[in-house]
N, C-alpha and C positions, 0 to 999 in steps of 0.2 A: 688760759694761758698756761701752759706745763714751769713747772720751775724745776730748777736742776741744781741738788746742793753741792758745788766744788768745794771738798775738804783738803787742803793742801795738810800732806801726815809729816813735812821735815821742814827743818828751820834756816836750810840754806839756798831758800828764795829762788833767785834766777839761775843760782849754779845748782842748783836738784837737780838729775836727771829725770827723777819722777812728775818733780812740779812740769819741768819742758814739756815731756809728753803730755800728761791730763789737760794742758793748757793748749798745748794745739789741737788735743782732741777736741776741747771747749769751743777753739776759735773756728775748727770747722764744724762742727756742729749746729753752730749760732748764724754758720751763713744759709745755712739750708734749712733752717727750724726757725721760727717766731718763739720764742725763749725767756724767763726769767733767770739769772742764773744769782744765787744768794752763794758768795764765795766763804767759808769756815777756815781760817789759818789758824791751825792750833798752836802754833809757836809766834802770835802777835796778836790772838785776839785773848781775850781769859772764859778761862771754863771754873763754874765752878764747882769747889769742893763737894768730894761725896764724904763729909763725914761726921761726925758721932751727933749733929743736931738735925745734919738731913736724913739720917739713917733713923733718927729719933721720930722726928714728921713724917716720912715714907712709912713707918709702921704701924703708928697713933691713926693716922689716917686711915692707913690697910684692914687694919683691926677694931676701927669705930671707938677709940680713944678719946683721953682727954689730950691735947696736944698743946705744949708753950706756944709762946706766938716765936720764940726767937726759933724753935725748929720748924713749925711751921713756914716760917719768911727762907730756913736755909732751904728746906724741900719745892717751895715754888720755884727759887731760883733752878733748879735740877728741873722740874717741870718744863719754864721756860726751852730749856734745852735740848727735853724731850719733844716738844708743842714743835720749835726748827726745824729736828730735824723731819718728823711727820708731815711734815708740810711740803715736803718733797714731791715732785711724781718719781723722781730721777736724780740717780748719786754719780758723783764722778769723784774717786780716790786717785790721791797718791799717795803710795806707801811702800815706803824705803826699808830695808829691812836694818833689826838692829840685833844684834849679840841673836841672829836667829828666828828674832822673831818682828815684832811690829813695835813704833817706836809707844813710848810711855804716853804721850798725849793722846794716841790715839786709842789707846787701850783702855783712857780714862774717860773720853767720848763716850768709849762703847757700853763702860759699866755707866754711865751717867743713862743711856738711854735705854739699855737692854731693863725693862725694868715690867714685872708682871700690872697684867692692866692695860699697859700704853703700848709694848712693841712682841708683846707674846703674850698667850695665857698655857692655864692649865686647866686639864678638868681629869679626876680621878677616872679608870679606867679607858682615856682616849689619853691622855698624858699632855704633852705641850704640843702648843701650835700659836705660828707666827702672826700677828696681826697689819704685818707690810706688807699683803700680797700685791701683785699685781702693777707691784713696781720693779723697777730697771737699774741695773747697778753697772757702770765701768768701772773696772781696777787697774793700776797699772801698778805693778812691782818692779820695785829695782833691789840688785844684789852690788854687793861688791866684788862678790867671788859667783862659781856657778854652782850650783845645787841641783842640775837635771840628773836624770834616774841613771846614766851610765858615766859619771862624774865621782861616785862616791859617796858626795857629801849630802846627797841626796833625802838621808833621817835626820838632816842639821833642819832641811825646810820648815820651821815651826808658822813660817810666814804667811802663806798664801792658803794652807788649810785652816789654819786658826780663822784667818778672819774669813776667808768665804763660809765656814760653819758659824762664825758670828753673825752674817748676814742673813743665810738661810735660816736661822734660828728665829729671826726675827721677819721671816716670811718673807725674805729678799733674792730668792731665786734665779732670777733671771740673770744672771750677771754674764760676761763680759771682758775679759782681761789681758794684758799682756803681758810678758815677762821681758825685763831689761839685763841681761847677764852678761860678762863680766862689768861693774862699771871701774873699779879699779885691779884685779887680779892680771889682766891684758895689756895694762897700758895707757897713755892718752890715745893714741890712733886706733888700738882695737875700742876704747869707751865709748871714741867720737861715733866709728862706724855703727857701734851696735846704738847708738840713742839714734840714727837716724833711721836705721832699721826699724828700730820701735816709734818712732814716730809716724815713718810708712806706715806698717801693719796697723795703730791706731787710729791714722785716715779709711783707712778701705774697712773699721768696724763704726762707722758712723750711720751707716746705712743701717745696721741691723738696730741701731738706737734708738 
């Protein structure tokens, strides 16, 4: 049975536009496929810190040196998150825009899982290679304003380009996405209309996933 890791990147729960679209996508996919869904709510579930102890544990093991138990324990917590991430066959991400980028908890998840030997490799003369090949991702991006090419604000969009760069760096290049905008600038009626359009677009992408 295939496994989806559903990552909720907003603290707003049922009030989140990105979560509303992502959840509708997961629901529609489950209606057509026998799958296991592992939900990671970044603002409700705890993630380990990548602090000095974790870094010490990582580099000691990476270079074959002696490691203190405290450092090894901190690094093992990070490895648990990496295994959970890698165990998924497919991914669903709800990604709201925060200050033109992604929420800090989602950035923390990326900083935990993007690790050499786990999700990418490096070879002299060849460069970097992603190790999570053959996997798929669906991403819903929500923005309070509009960042289309003709809006004059496209240069401020460091949300979608960065997130898809990070996925691709790990080898997840088969990505389908929906952009929901604006969720604030147009007022409640426009926001509601745009949400329904995004849900409909997500539903049409289920068969591609």
